[in-house]
N, C-alpha and C positions, 0 to 999 in steps of 0.2 A: 856015523857022525860026519857031517860035511864041514868044510872050512872055506873061509874067504879072507883074502888079504888084499889091501888096496888103499887108495887115497880117498879120504872122505870129501866128496864133491860138495855136498851140502847137508845140513842138519834140518830135516823136515819138521821134526818135533822133538822136544826134550822137556820132560817134567822134572824140575829140580827137587820136588818133594819125594818122588818115588824113584827117580833115576831112569824111568822108562824113556826110550828114545827110538826114533825112526830116522835112519840115515841113508843117503844115496852114495854109493861107493863106486869109484872107477877102478876096475879090475883088469889087469893085463890079460889080453886074449879075448875080451868081451867087448862088443861094440856098444851095447846098452849098459847104462848104470844099473848096479845091483842094489836092491833094497834089503837092508838089514834092520831087524828090530831086536831090541834087547834092553839091558839096563847098564847105565854108566853114571858115575858121580859127576863127571864133567866130560863134555865131548864137543869138538869144534871142527869146522871145515878146515881142510888142509892137513889134519893129523893122519897118521898112518894107522890103519885099523887091522886088527887080527880078530876074527870071530869064528867060533865053532858052534854048530847046532844042527838043526834039521830044516830042510826045505819044506815050505808049506804053500798051499795055493789059497790066497785070500780072495773071497768072492768079489770084493770091491777093488782091491789094489794089486791083484795078480800074484806072481811068484815072489816069495820073500824068504830070506834065511832068518829063522827064529833062533837067535843065539842064546846058548846057555853060558858060553864064555865070551866076553867082549873086552878087548884090551886096546888101548890107544897109546901111541907114542908121538913125540914131537916130530914134525915134518923135517925131512932132510933134502928133498928136491926143491928146486927153485919154484916150481909150480905149487907144490904143497905149502911152502913157506909163504908165498904170496897170498894164497887162499886163507891161510891161518891168520896172517896179519890183517887181511881185509874183512875178517869175520865180525869185527867190532869187539873182539875180546880185549884188545889193548886200547884204552882210551887215548885219543889223539891220533890214532891210525885208522884210516878207512881205505877203501879200494884204491884211491888215487895215490896216497902216500905209501901204501903197501907196494904198489908197482914201482914207485920211485926208489924206495929203500932196497928192494931186491935188485933192481937194475944197478944201483950204486955199489952195494956191498955183497950181493950174491948170497951164497949159502952161509956166509959168516955174519949175517945181519944180527942174529940172536946174541952172538958174543959182543958185537959192537954196542947193542942196546944195554947189555948187562955190564960190560967192563969199560967201554970207551964211549959213553953216550954223548960226550961233547962233539964227537965226529958226526953225529946226526945232523948238526947244523950245516954240514956241507951239502945237504940236500935242499934244493930250492924250495922255499916256503916254510921250512922248519927253523924257527928262531929259538931263543933261549927258553922262553916260556913253554912252547910246545914240547921241546926236548925234555924239559923237566917233567912235564905231564906224562910223556911216554915212559921215561925212566921209572917214575914212581908207580905207574900202572903196571909196568912189567914186573917190578919187584913184588908188588902186592899180589899180582896174579899167580906168581910162583908159590907164594906162601898159602894163598887161598886154595889153590889146587891141592896142596898137601893136606890142608884141613879137610877138604871135600873127600879125598880118598880115605882119610882116617875115619871120618864120620860115616861114610857109606859102608866101609868095611865092618863097622860096628852096628849096621842096621838102622842108621839115622839119616833122615833127609838132609840135603846139603844146602838148602836155600838160605840158611843163616850163616854160612861160612864167612862171608865178607864181614858181617857184624862181629863174629867171633874174632876174626883177625884184627879188626879195629879196636876191639876191647882189650885183647891180650897181646897183640903185636907178634913179633917173630917167635915168641915162646908159647904160642897158642897150644900146639899139640902137646908139648911137655906139661903145661899147666893142666890141661884137660885129663891127661893120663894120670897125673898125680892126684887130682881131685875133680872128677867129672861132675860133681854136684854144684860146682861153681857155675856151670852152664844154666841151671835152673834159677840161680840167684841173679846172674849178671846179664843174660841174653834174653831179650824179649822174644817170645814165640817158642822158646824151648821150656817145656814144663818139667816138673819133677820126675814124672814117669819116664820121660825120654832120658833124662840124666841118670836115672836109676838103672835103666836098661843098659846104658853104656857102661856104668860101673860094674854091672854083673858080667858083661862080656869081657871087661878088663880084669876080672878075677877078684873084685872086692866082695867079701862074704856078706850074705844077707844079714848076719847078726853082728856086723862090725860096729864099733863105736863111731867110726867116721860116718857110716850110714845113719846111725841113730841121731847124731848131732845134726846132720844135714836135714833129716826129717823134722826135727824139732824146730829148726830155723825156718824151714819151709812152711810148717803149720802156722807159725806166727806171722810170716810174711803174707800168707793167704788170708789170715784174719785181718791184717792191715788193709788188704785189698777189699775186704768186706766192711771196712769202716772201724774196726776195733783197734784201740791203742794197745791192748794187752789181752791175755786170756787167763782165766783162773787155772791154777796148776793142774787140777784134775781134768779139766776139759782139754788143755794142751796135750797132756799125756795120752788121753783117749784118742784125740784127733791124730796124733803121731802114730799111735798103735794101729789105728784103722788104716792109715796111709801105708805103713811099712809092714804090717802083719808081723810084729816083732814082740818078743817077751818084754813085759813091762819093767822087769828088773833092769834090763839093759838100758831102756829109756830113762829110768830114774837115775841110773849111774851117769848116763850122758848128760842129763839135765844138771845134776850136781856139779859135774866138771865144768859145764858152761857157765853156771852161776859163780863158781869159784874163780874162774879165769876172766870174768867180766864180759863174756860174750852175750849173756843175758842178765837181766836185772829182776829181782823179786821185790815186791812192794805190797804191804798189807794195809795201806792207808784206808781202803774202803771196807775193811773187815774181812775180806777174803784174799787169799794169796794170789796176787796177780803177777804174771810173768810178762815182762816187757822186753822188746828190743831196746838197748840202751839209748839210741838217738830219740826214740819216741818218748821215753820216760823223761829224758832231759828237757825235751820240748814242753811237755806238760808242766814240769816244775818251773821252767822259765816263764811260761805264759801266766801261771798262777801268781808267781812272786811279783812280776812286773805290773800286772793288772791290780793286784792288791795295793801295791805302792802308789799307783795312780789314784785309786779309789780313796786312799787315805790322805791325799794331798789336796790343798785348796786350789781353786782356779786362780790363775794369775793374769787374766785378761785386763786390759785397761778398764777403768771404771765406766760402767754403762747403767743408766737408769732404764730398767726393763720396760716400764710403762711408756716412757717417752720414746724409747726405741720402737715399740710396737706401733705407736701413733705415727712416728716418722716413716716406718715401712709402708703404712697405709697411705699417707699423704704424698710422700715423695716417690715411692717405688711402686705404688698401686698393688701392694701385697696386703690383702685383708685376711688376717689370721683368724681361724675359728678359736673359740675358747680353749679347746684341747690343745691346739697348736701353740697358742700364746703361753699356756702353762708349760708346755714342753720347751719353748724358747727360754723361759725363765730358768728352767732346770739346766738347760745347756750352758747358760751364762755363768752359773755358779758351780759347775762340775768340771773336774779335771779329766774325767773319762765318762762317757755316756753311751748307752746303747739305745738306738732308735729302731723299733721294729713295728711291723704291721703289714697287712695285705695290700693288694693293688687298690688304687683310688682313695686311699685314706690320708693322703697329703704328706707323705714322707719327703717327696721332692721339694714341695713348697717350704716345708720346715727347714730342710737342709739349705735351700737357697736363701732363706731369711737369715739363718745363722751366719752363712758366709757373707752375705751382703753387709750385715751389721759389723762383723769383725774386720772385714777388709776395709770398711770405712774408717775404722780405728787403727788401720795399718798393721793388723795382725797378719803374719805371713802364713798362708794356708797351702797345703798340698792335698791332692785328691788322688785316690787309687782304687782299683778293683782287681779281682783275681784274673779276669780274662780280657782279651783285647776288645771284644764286643761290649762287655760291661763297661769298660773304661771309656769307650767311644760314646756310649749312651750317657754316661755320667757327664762327659764333656758337653754333649748336646743339651742336657737339661740344666746345667749350671752356667754354661758359657765360659767355663774355665778349663784349663788343660788338666786332663786326668790321664794317668799312666797305669799300665798293668803293674802289679806289685813287683814282678821280676824286673821290669825296666826301672821302676822307681828305686829299687834297691841295687841297681846296676850290677846285674849278674855277670861274672867273669868265669873263666874255666875253673878257677880255684874256689869259687863260691861268690857270695854277695859282697860287693865292695862297700856297701853301706852296712855298718855294724856298730857295736858299742864304741869302737875306737875311731870310727868315721861316720858319725850319725847324720841323719837327714838335717837339712837346714829349714826348720819350720817352727811355728808356734802352735799350729793346729794341723793334725792329720785326720782327714775324713776317708774312711775305708767303706766302700759300698759292696753290696752282695756278699756280706760276710758269712752268710749261711753256707757258702761254697768253700770257705777257707778251712783247710785241715790244720791240725795242731802244729805241725812243723812249719808251715808257711806263716801262721799267726806268730809263732815264736820268733821267726826271722824278722817279721815286721816290727814287733815290739822291741827287739834288740836294737833296731836302727832308730828308734824314737829318741830324740834328744831329751835331756833331763828337764828342760823348761817347757816341753811341749804338752799340749792337750790332745785328746783322742776322742773321736766320735766313730762308733761302729754302727753301720746301717745295714739292715737286712731283714728278710722275712723268715722268722723262725719256724713258720709252718711249712716251708718248702722242704724239699729233700735235703738232708745233710750232705756234707762234702763227700766226694768220691774217695778221697784219701782218709787216713785214720783220724777219728775224733768226731765229736758232735759239738764243736767249739761254741757256736753262738747259743745253742740250747743250753749247754753246760753253764755258760756265763750267766744267762738269764735265770736259770733255776737255782744258781748258787746264792742269789740275792746279795752278792758281794760288790756288785757294780750298779750304779744308778741306771734304771731302765725306763724308757718312755715307750708305752705300747699304744699306738694310734689305732682306733677301731671305727671311727665315723667315716662312712662313705660319703664323699661330697657330691653335691648336686650334679656337677658336670660329669662326674664318673658314673653316677647312678643310671644314666641313660645307656651305658654299655652293658649288654647282657653278658659279655665276657667277664667283666668285673663283678657284676651281681652274682653270676653263677659260680665264680671262683669262691666268693664268700659263702654262698649256699653250700657248696661242696665242703668247704672247710668247717662248716657247722654241722655237717652230717645230713644235709638235705639234698635231694636230687636236683640237678639243674633243670631249668625250663627252656624249652626250645620253641621259638616262635618264628613265623615268616617275616621276612624283611628285617632281620636283626643281624647282629654280628656273631651269633652263636647258633650252631645247629647240631642236633643229634640225629643221624641217619641210621635207623635200625636195620640190621641185617642179622637174622637169626642163624643163618648158615655161615659159619666162618669162611667157607670156601668162596663165598661171593664177595667178601670184604676187599681183597686185593683189586678185583675188577672195578668195584665202585670207587676205590681210592684212585686208581689209574684214570678213570673217567673224570673225576673231580679235578685232579692235579693237571692233567694234560689238556682238558677241554672246558669243563663247565666253569670253574673258578677263573681261569685266565680270560675267558670270553666275557663273563659278566663284570668282573672287577678290573679288567684291562691290566693284568699283571703278567710278569714273566714267570713261567712255571718252574724254571730252574733256579732263578735268583730270589724270587719273592715267596715261594711256597715251600714250607718245610714239613715233611712227614716225621712225626715223633712216635717211636714205638717203645712199649715198656721193656722189651728185651731184644737180644740179638738173634736168637734161634727161633726156629719154627716158621710156618708159612706166613705169619704176620710179623716176623722179626726183621731187623734191619738188613740182614744179609740177603734174604730172599726179596724183600721189597726193593732194595737197591738194584738188584739185577733186572727186575721187571721195569722199574722206573727209568733206569739207564737206557734200556732198549727202546722205550717209548720217547723219552725226552732228548736223548743224544745217541741215536742209532749210528752204527759204524758206517762211515762214508768211504767210498772208493778213493784211494790215494792218500787218505789221512793216516798218519802214523799212529800206532798204538803199542802198548807194551803190556804183557801179561806177567804179573809178579804177585807172589804171596796170596794167590786165590782171587785176585781181581784183574780185570782187563781195564787199563786206564786209557782214556781217549782225550784228545783235545776238546775243550769245553766242559769236561766233566766237573761236577761239584764234588769237592773232597774235604775231608776233615783230618786234622792232625790228631793222632791218638795218644801221644805222650809228649812230655816237655822235651824240646831240643834247644838247649841254652845257646849253643853255637849259632844256630840259625835264628834265634830269638822268635821261635814259633812254639806255641804252647798247646797243651792238651785241650781240645775243644775248639781251636781256631778253625774257621771254615774258609776255604779258598776255591779257586777255579784254575784248572789246567790251561795254560796259555799256549804251551809249545812242548812237543816231544822230539828230542834230537837223538835219532838212532846212532848217528856217527859218534857223538860225544857221550852217548848213553846217559842222557840227562833229561829231566823234566823240569819245566819252568812253571811254578804255581804262584798266583797272586793272592795275597791275603790282605783284603781291604786296601788295595792299591800298592802294597809292598811286595815286590817280586823276590821269590826265593827259589834257588836251584837245588834239586834233589838228584843224586846219582840213582840209577835204576836199582842198585842194591840197597838203597835207603828207603825204598817204597813200602817196607813193612811198618813205617811210621805213619802212613796215611791210608785211608780207606774211602770208598765212595760215601757221599753225604747227602744223596737225595732223601734218604731216610737215616735218622740217627736216634740213639736212645734218648729218653727224657732226661736221664742223668747227664748225658753229654750236652744237653741244651741249656743247662743251668748258666745263668749270667747273660744269656742271649735273648733277644726279642726278634720276632719275624713278623712280616706283614700278615702272613697266613700260616696257621698251624692246622694240620690234619692228623688225627690220631686214630689208629685201629685199636679196638678193645674186644677181647673175646675170652671165654672161660679157659681156653687153652693157656692163657697167661696167668692162671690162677695165683701162683705163688707171688707174683708181683702186683696183684691188684690191691693197691693200698691208696688211701685217701690222699696222702701227701704226694704220691706219684702223679695222680690225675690232676691234682691242684697245681702242681709245678708245671705240668704240660700245658694246662689251660692258660696260665699266666704268662706263657711265652708268646702268645698270640697278641698282636697289636690291633689289626683291623678285622680279622675273621678267625674263628675257631670252629672246626668241624670234627665231631667224633663219629666214627663209623664202626658199627659192630653190634654186639648183643646187649640188650637192655639189662639182662641179668648180670653181665660182667661189670657194667657201669654201677649198678646197685651194690654189687659186692665190694667194689673199690671204695665207693662213698661211705659204706658202713664200716669199713675196716680202718679204724684209726690207730690200731696197735702196730705201730712201726717196730721193726725188729730192734731189740735192745743192742746198744753198742757198749762194749766194755771199755770204759774210760774212767779216769780218776780225777779229771780236771775239776768237776763240780765240787768234789770233796776237798781237793787241794785249795780251791778258792775259798771255800767256807772256813777252812782251818787257818789260812793265811790272813783272813779278815778278823779272826778272833783276837 
């Protein structure tokens, strides 16, 4: 066994997930730097290294010490301290300030930052704001390092340590030791298996009630991620038993405890024992009761003669309504709540504009909203009125929505678009903020994919027959010339789409799935931009049925990034959470961030990467948002996104790969939703059999919800 001790000159490579690192070390008595490879939860230039292992001769990199034991400690020499501070570890300190700080405070600089940070302002260029940034980053770094060591010693990757710290604060390690299953519940990117492994290493028995309760909660949360509001008791117990490999009697006891303590709710309203997480059940009850109340109330609009209004729209506003639209308008004027549904090109927008034009002429105060930023922007463009995301409309703050029953919205009519995307909890919050006097119009295409979150809200409302519904079906003449719209309706009715030359819809058959990525790359990078004069990064969106596989978003993003935004010499980049992010990259937000006011599905572009501040600047529709490097698990590349993530958005061009390897997701509503995202051109590339399979498969997976039944009962 050989050993090396010395100053870490630089960290050549460090994988936060596995801990694997390659470092160059300055060792007394050696002229050349020594290369050491090993594993460490955290490692930085300037630290003192002690390593034990065996010398090996690497074919490409020469002599290295392959360390079995690798330990680091804080630097004590001026040289080491300067390198440590200059490494970018502490936000607000780079090479220039590292040198100044060491010159000013010498070996005592760490104590100054820790205990007398106000003295940092004695250094030229450091003001109060930078001083506070340095002090905060120093305190955070110490705690995060402790978390990293704790996680790594328990066999867990450390890349989520910062998020764990931000979630739990200074008590993070104590909280995780007491109940490691909190990680699976609270920290994105840490799954139940990881939390379970930590629990086992900490000595929590496999048959403990704590583990059983955590498994039941996780099984329900997983179901919510798949769109379910609840699970039947027997399915929940089976799923938890499969997950935990645990005796069913222990699980039944744990479930009984959780029901008794109110951690879970049981409801037999549908005729089977459904187990809910309490917030989901409360949301269902709230939606049902408020919609039933609206459906039972009379419209309170100013008096309007519908026939005269329709004539006025035609003569004064040049809006000529078809008979079906005119009938829908009459229905809207006498309804306190109304659902308007239908596919593309059937006149939903014209109908909504007509309603808004009439009511605003009568001084009815109208508000418009949609679930996503892109959907809200499109609603603004089609109506000429301001439309907000639901989160902005309800004025989300750290503690929740400011608009609620005690502080309702100020409107006489609320129009919510793309309501097929709304899960039951968001719909509940929206209805709670509706003032007692207000009317409600819900607009959406019920044949699209349901929400990513729990529930099938729009479908349940329509199926309940408890709320007035207008279903538009007639494709209007101006829309019938679009093969995108015609083929969307063909697919929705179970017929194969038609592909013709010189139209806006193409199916390019590729029987070998291996050839699909190359075809898509050629289309996106060359053929479509050349013919249609479009920007391949901003105007063309690849939509995939799934994330995994050779035709999934992960692999497609890697090949598209290399082609559309290759790495350029001198340009900064950052590797985090499995992605390499570059300036000009197209990215997507993958979960709601209320503090930044950026929401799941928002698409942006990286404007700047600041290695010194360890920040990335991303623009979302002109709004610039700053991300710390450690927050980059919230975003991923967006050259290719899933069809689910595309809901509520429209793109000039949509390109979709389809192959039998995606069999489990080949469903009619998935392909229908993808096609209706394209505005000017849609191209499907892949196997004809896969397209046929999707078109024939109208049996979307059942979602366990009770909203339809609750609405029916509330209406009785």
